C-alpha positions in Angstrom: -43.9 33.6 -8.7 -42.0 32.1 -11.6 -38.8 33.9 -10.5 -39.2 32.5 -7.0 -39.7 29.0 -8.3 -36.5 29.3 -10.5 -34.6 30.6 -7.5 -35.7 27.8 -5.2 -34.7 25.2 -7.7 -31.1 26.4 -7.5 -31.1 25.6 -3.8 -32.3 22.0 -4.2 -28.8 20.5 -4.4 -26.6 19.0 -7.0 -27.8 18.8 -10.5 -27.9 15.6 -12.4 -24.8 16.5 -14.3 -23.0 17.5 -11.0 -23.9 14.1 -9.5 -22.7 12.3 -12.6 -19.4 14.3 -12.4 -19.2 13.6 -8.7 -19.7 9.8 -9.3 -17.0 9.9 -12.0 -14.7 11.9 -9.7 -15.3 9.4 -6.8 -14.8 6.5 -9.1 -11.5 7.9 -10.4 -10.3 8.4 -6.8 -11.2 4.8 -6.0 -9.2 3.6 -9.0 -6.3 5.7 -7.8 -6.6 4.1 -4.3 -6.8 0.6 -5.9 -3.7 1.3 -7.9 -1.8 2.3 -4.8 -2.9 -0.8 -3.0 -2.1 -3.1 -5.9 1.3 -1.5 -6.2 2.0 -1.9 -2.5 0.7 -5.5 -2.6 3.0 -6.4 -5.6 6.0 -4.8 -3.9 5.3 -6.6 -0.7 5.0 -9.9 -2.5 8.2 -9.3 -4.3 10.0 -8.4 -1.1 8.6 -11.4 0.7 9.8 -13.8 -1.9 13.1 -13.5 -0.1 11.5 -14.3 3.3 9.8 -17.5 4.4 6.9 -16.2 6.4 3.2 -16.5 5.6 1.8 -13.6 7.7 3.0 -10.8 5.5 1.9 -12.8 2.4 -1.6 -12.8 3.8 -1.4 -9.0 4.2 -0.4 -8.8 0.5 -3.3 -10.9 -0.4 -5.7 -8.7 1.6 -4.3 -5.6 -0.1 -4.8 -7.2 -3.5 -8.3 -8.2 -2.6 -9.2 -4.7 -1.4 -7.7 -3.2 -4.6 -9.9 -5.5 -6.6 -12.9 -4.5 -4.5 -12.3 -0.8 -5.1 -12.1 -1.4 -8.8 -15.5 -3.2 -8.7 -17.0 -0.4 -6.6 -15.6 2.2 -9.0 -17.1 0.3 -11.9 -20.5 0.2 -10.2 -20.4 3.9 -9.4 -19.8 4.6 -13.0 -22.5 2.2 -14.2 -25.0 3.6 -11.8 -23.9 7.3 -11.6 -27.4 8.5 -11.1 -28.2 6.2 -8.2 -25.5 5.6 -5.6 -27.8 3.3 -3.6 -28.2 1.0 -6.6 -24.4 1.1 -7.1 -24.0 -0.1 -3.5 -26.4 -3.0 -4.1 -24.6 -4.0 -7.3 -21.3 -3.7 -5.5 -22.4 -6.0 -2.7 -23.6 -8.6 -5.3 -20.3 -8.4 -7.2 -18.2 -8.6 -4.0 -20.0 -11.5 -2.4 -17.1 -13.9 -2.9 -14.5 -11.6 -1.4 -13.8 -11.4 2.3 -13.7 -7.7 3.1 -14.0 -5.5 6.2 -16.5 -2.7 5.8 -14.4 -0.2 7.7 -11.6 -0.7 5.2 -14.0 0.3 2.3 -15.0 3.3 4.3 -11.4 4.5 4.7 -10.8 4.2 0.9 -14.1 6.0 0.1 -13.0 8.9 2.4 -9.6 9.0 0.8 -11.1 9.1 -2.6 -13.3 12.0 -1.7 -10.8 14.0 0.2 -8.1 13.8 -2.5 -10.0 15.0 -5.5 -8.4 15.2 -8.9 -10.6 18.0 -10.2 -11.0 21.7 -9.5 -14.7 21.5 -10.3 -16.2 22.6 -7.0 -19.7 21.3 -7.8 -18.4 17.9 -8.8 -16.3 17.7 -5.6 -19.3 18.5 -3.4 -21.4 16.0 -5.4 -18.7 13.4 -5.0 -19.0 13.8 -1.2 -22.8 13.4 -1.5 -22.5 10.4 -3.7 -20.0 8.8 -1.3 -22.2 9.4 1.6 -25.3 8.0 -0.1 -23.3 5.0 -1.4 -21.8 4.4 2.1 -25.1 4.5 3.9 -26.7 2.1 1.4 -23.7 -0.2 1.5 -23.6 -0.3 5.3 -27.4 -0.9 5.5 -27.3 -3.8 3.0 -23.9 -5.3 4.0 -24.3 -8.9 5.1 -23.8 -9.5 8.8 -20.6 -11.4 9.7 -21.2 -14.9 10.9 -21.9 -14.9 14.7 -22.5 -11.1 14.8 
């Protein structure tokens, strides 16, 4: 009976350490995504200094805002590595002053999970689980857009 219990525990999913490693891996991926966005926004702003149009500048501002949001989310995932739902709640509170589109966050979460920077298979699987849990909690608690 004891051997059966030990065997069944192995099939229960990611361990606490795997989830912590997964949250760290996801967080690192989000930081990478934020860096790429910030670099693109800075390059776009520099190039637009030569132009006299506001539309592309708005796009540069949106990219910079998303980069900031991804850094906030990465920080919350690290701070709440054991509870992705709590990280989502903390992220929403921290992002309340920034105008963001939920689908954009989803795209960056997916990119962060799909482009891992580790060969630790358990952490990569856990990063996917953490991202899914985080996304579901974020989507459920995301404030509705005015008029929606």
